[in-house]
N, C-alpha and C positions, 0 to 999 in steps of 0.2 A: 503494499500499499504506500503510495507516495505520501511524503510528509505534509504536502499542502492540504490533502483531504483531511489528515488527522488535525491539522491546525484549525481548519474551518470548523470541524466538529467541536473542538475544544472551546473555540471563541464563541460558538453558538450556544454551547452549554453554559458558559461563563455569562453570557447576556441573559439567558433565561434566569439564572440564579439572581443575577443582579436585578432583574425586572421583578422577580418574587420578593426580594428584600424591600424594594421601593413600594411595592403594593401593600406589604405588611406594615411598613412604617406609616404610610399614609393612611392605612385603616385605623391605626391607634391614634393618630392625631384627630382624624374625623370623629371617632367614638369619643374622645375626651371633650370635644367641643359640644356634644349634645347633653342636655341635663339628664340626671339619673331618673329612671322610671320606677324607683322602689315604692312609690306611693299608689301605684295602680294594682288593684287585686280584683279577681273574679270571686264573688261571694257565693253565687248559687247560679246553677245552670238546670234548666228544665227542657227536656225534650218534649216538643209539642207533637210531632209526627217524625217519621223517618228522615224528612228533609228540613224540618223547621225546628228552631229552638230559641229560646229566651234566656238571656244572661243577665244577671244582676252584677254591675261593675262599680267598684268604688275608686274614685280618683280624689285622693286627699279628703276632704270632708264632704264632697258631693258623690251622689249616687245616681246611676243611670240604669235604665233597662234597655237592652239591646236585643232586637227581634230579628233573627236571621231567617230568610225564606230562600228556598232555591230559585234562582233565575231573577231575583230582585236585589236591590241593595239593601243593606240593613237599616232597620228603623231604630232611631234612637230617641228615648224619652227621658228627660230628667226628672228624677223623683224629688219633689220637694216635701217639706213637712206636710203640706195640705194633702198631697198625693198618698203619702205614706199612711197619714191618719185615716183617709177615706178607705184605703185598702185594708187596714186593720179593722175598721168597723164592718166592712163587707164581709171579711172572712169569719167574723164572730157570729 
């Protein structure tokens, strides 16, 4: 095998390794610039059918109900104190 072909392969592999390191470094920089999402949690999940479900999600001190249906975008409803109180009265 001629030395030129070996040199081309080695240079190509070094370029790929360098590209991988650049992507890894830029990924860390981008992740560090976004705020942490530790205050988001899924409190409850209810399967309505095979393809539909409702999730109760808390973000900080706010609560949201997200309804997922097949073929449609999710519906998001913010749960306020009035909504939660009415829901408690209806369930009793």
